[in-house]
N, C-alpha and C positions, 0 to 999 in steps of 0.2 A: 236664344244670346249664348254665347260663344262658345265652344267644344270647349271639353273638362279638361285641363294640364295635369299630369300625371307625375310628381317627379320621383325619382327613384326611391326618393325617404319614406315617401308613403307604401310608395310598391312595395317596399321591404321593409317594412317597419316595425312585423313582428319578426324575422330575419335577426335585423341586429340591434335589436334588444335585447337579442343573448349573448351571456356572458362567452365569453373563449373557453375553450376546451382545453383539458390537461393535457400532459404528454402522457402513452398509454403504457400504463404499468397498474397497480394497486389491488385491491382487493373487491374496492367499490365500482372495479368500471363493469359497465351496460352495454357499452358496444363500443369499438373500434373504428375510427373512418381512417384507411391506412394507416400515418404515426401518431394520430392524433384520438384521445380516449376523452368519452361522453361519462362524467360520474355519478353516482347513485347522488352525492349531494346536489350534484351540477339541474340535474335533469328535477329533482324536487324543488328547487328554488326556482324552477322556471315555470312547474308546474304550480306551484304554489300562490305565484304571483296572479294566473290562469281563474286558480280556483279562488281567488279572494278579491275578486272583479266582482261588484254591487249587482251584476245583473242574475248571477247565479243568485244570491241572495232574493232579489225580489221574483225570483223564478220557485223559492222555495226549496231548492238546489244546493246537498250537501255533498261535493264532491270527495271530498275525507272521509266520507261517511260510507262507505259504497265504493271502493275499489274496483269492484269486476261490472258496475252500475254500465249503464248504458253511453250517460252522458261523461263520464269518467275516461271510457273508453276514445271515446271522440276527443277527447281531449287530451290522453296519450299518445293518439296517432298523431296530431297535430305540432304537438310540443316535442315531440322527439325526429318525427320528420324535418323541424326546423333545426334543431338541435344539428343534424346531420347536415344540413344543408350550410348550416354555420361553419362549420367544422372541413368542408368542402371549400367553402370561399379564406376560411384561413389557411388552408394547404394552398389556395390560387395564389394567395397573397404572396408566399415565402415563394415558390416558384415564379414569378412572375416579380417581384423585388417592389411589391408595392409599397410606398414605403410616403407617407407625410407627415408635414411640420404642423405645427400649431398657428402659423402665418394661412395654411393652406385652410384650415377648420375657422379661423377666423376672417378672411377673405369669402367661405361659404354665408358666414354667418351673418356681414353685415349686406350679402347682398338678400339674405332669408328678409332681414327687417329692412330693408330698404325697397323691399316687396309689399311689406305687412304696412308700411306707413311712417312708422315712429320705434323708437326702443320699446317704448311704455306700450302701446297696443301688441307690438309681439309678448311681452311681457304678461300681457292680461290673458294673451292667446292661451299661453303655457300655462298661466294658473286657472284657468276654465277646463281645460285637459287635464289638468293635475301632474302636468310635468314637471320636473323643476332643471334651473335652466344648466345645473351639471349634468345633469339626464339627456336632458336635450343636445350637451353637445361632445358628450360622450355618442353619444347615437349619429349626431351628425358627421365626428370623426372616422365613424364607420362607412356610413354613404359618401363620403371623398373618396375613401379608399378602395370603395366600388366602383364608384364614375371614374378613380385612375384605372383600376381593372377594365371594366366595359370599353375605355378609348385604346388600350392597351392592343385591345383584339379587332377585329375585320367589322368596318362598319359603313353603311352604304352614306354616303352625301347627301342630304335631304337637298334639293333645288328648287326654285320659282317654279319650272313645270308640273312636279310632282303637288308641290303645296295648291297649286291653280285648278290641277287635276280631282284633288282633294277635295277641293270648295264646290267644284263643280258638280262632284257625284253625289253630296252632302248640304246641300246647298239649305236643306229643313233643319241643319244642325245651326245654322244661323239666326235661324229670327228667332224674335225674341216678341214679348207681350207690351203693351203699355208700361213704363217705366217712371219712377218718378225719382228729383234728388230733393233729399230734405235732412234737415240738422234737428235734432230734440236735446230738453234737457230731462234726464230722468231724476226723479225725487222718491228713493226704495221705498217700497212698504213689505219687506224682507223680515215678516215676525219673527224668525226663528234665530236671522241675522243682529237684530233688534235687541231680541232675548240676551242673546253671545253679551251685547255690548254691555248692559245694562250690568249683567251676572260675574263681568269682567271688572266691574268698580270694588275695589276693598267693602266699600261703606252699605255693599248691597249683597254681600255674601249672605246677612243671615235673614231675610228675608221669605216670607212664605210665600207659596203659590198663586196665592189669590194677590199679594201686593206685588210680586213681578209683573201676572197680568194688569195691575192697574198700572202701574209704570209700561209697560208696550202700549196699552191704549192711549196712555197722556202723551207716548214721543209721537205716534204713530196720528194725533190730531195736529200737535207739532208741523209733524211733515207734512200734513195738506195745506195748512197757514202758509207754511214756508214757499210751497209749491204756488198757490195761489198769488203770493207775493210775486215771488219769479214772475210769475204769468203778468200781473200787472206790468211788471218791468219794460217785460219782453214787449207787450204789445206799443207801451207807450216808446218803445224805441227799438225796434228790430236790427236796425243795425250795430247794435251792442250784443246780441243775439251770442252771437261765437264768444266772448267774455263772460257772457253771462253762463252759460254752458262749462267753460273753462275752470271756473270759481265753482259752480255747483253742481251739476251733473254727478249722480252718482251710478254712472257707466264710463267708467274708468278710460276702456279703448277709444270712446268717439269723443269724450270732456277732452284729452288733448288735441283732438282735430277741431278744436268749436263746437262737439256738438257732430258734427259731419257723418253723414251714414253710408254719404255717395248714392249712387242709382240702385234703386231696390224697385222689386215685379212685388204684386202683391201676396205671392204665398210666400215670399219672403219674409212676411213678418206678418204678427200675434191677428187674428182680426178686427180687434178693434182699434190696432196703430193703424193699419191698411187702408179700415174706413176712414179716416180719420183723413190721414197723407192724399188717398186719393181722391177725397173730396173736397180738400184747403186749394183756392185758388194761390199763387206762387206771388213770394213775397209779404203772404197773409201768417202771422201766429193764431193758432189754434185753440181753442180751450183748452181744459184738461183733459187728457183720456188716461183712462183705466183701465190698467191691465194686472198679469196676473205678479209683473215685475216693481209696481208703484204708478207713479202719477207722472206723466209725459206732458212735456211742451214741444210743438213739432212748429219749424219753419219750411214750407214748401220752396223749395231755390228755383223746380225745374220740371216740366216732365218733357215726355220723351212717347210717342206714339207709337206703338206694334210696329212692326217693317224688320228688313233682313239687312244684316252688318254688311258693310259691304266689302269684296275682298282686300283692297288695298289694305283696309283696318287694323284685316283678322289674319292677313298673311303671316306677321310675324308667330303669331300667336297659334297658326298652323302647323309653322315650320318649326316651333320647337316640342307641340305635341309630336309630328313627327318622328323626330329627332328623339323625342324617348322612348316614342314607339318602338324606333328602331334597333333600342340600347339594351330595352325590354328584351325584345325576342332576340337577341345576341347574349344576352346574359341568360337567361333562363335555358339558351341550347346551348351553352358552355356549360353549366350547374348540371341538363341532363345529361351530358356526356361522360363529365366529371366523374357523374352516381354511377353511371354503367362502368367504368375503367376505372373506381375506386375497388380498394379490398376495405371491404365493409363485412367486418364480423361482430355479430350478434351473441355478446359472452352472455347475457340474458337475455334467451329465447324470447321471454315473455313482451321485450322492447322491438322485437322484429316486425315491422310494420304490416307485412304480410300477416302473419300472426294475430297482431291486433285488428284487422279487417276480418277474418275468419272468425275470431268472439263477436264483434258488432253484429255481422250475418247471421250468426246465431243467437246473439240477442232478440235480432229483430223476426228471426224468424218462428222463434218458439213465446211470439208476444205480440199477438195480431194487434190490439190497443197504440203500441208502440209503432208499429209498421203503418198503422191510419195517418199518424199524426205526423211520421216526415214524410209521408206521402200526401199531407194535404188532406187526405179524405175525411168526409164528416162519419160521424158516427150514426 
């Protein structure tokens, strides 16, 4: 497949999600970076964002209950370093007079939506990642500022010759396996979501657990019947597949595109879906395919045998990749130099990254089991 392109927004997501730091002063200041203060309240807000990540709950880790624990120290180190970088960037924006307008943000937002395909698909991606539109716009605003800062620095212009050289030296990056282009209609069988819908109705609020389960089973049966009905309609008239998907599919991201999933490889879909799609002949509607997501009706449109993308097809992608890489290197270098020359005072010495690292090393030194886990050793 094509090389992965990384935007500054993705690369600096953990940085730009942080809120702006305050002016120097106050009793709860932990660190000052030049004339910008990082306060206890700001730190706790960012620490809590990380601590409340479902990943830690799944691991059975409660960061708040063990402030001197290994995981707590790791998160503390990450958060305070990111806040220091955030302060350095704020300082850079002021020194370089970096200002952006709402029009700048809207233009960038439109570019992203155009790349995604539609506003509906864009909103669905945000929903799947638990990000609100307002939060994304705020993050995007920071990205635009970072881009303007980088563009004000010295950058190497990426030429066709540089792109060709990269292609010649990295041909393996442009190889791709067999691909299929297909559309699908999904009828969801998410029991938790069905239960939520049932309990949201006023007439069902006093139902017993057994009665709720019965209604869930009835709804699942109704959805199977709906899927079978849609399958018959799709097989009878494949030309109407896109409209059926728009009107009925429970996959909002593809439904607005008439069910279109574009080209994909076997490993990009769940096994049951891939097996059916890669076994089907083009223009033939499959039978019902059951996955953890529900019932799928698949229409394969095209197949591409494994091969290598020609240079001309990927030239623009390569130039974008190299340009982003150049910007990343310039920005990282700028931040590194800015940090080395900045006046950073650790008002609370326990937030000095060097001190935190010492504690982390001490933790691993005194805990052989933890050391094994970190180094990936078997017990």
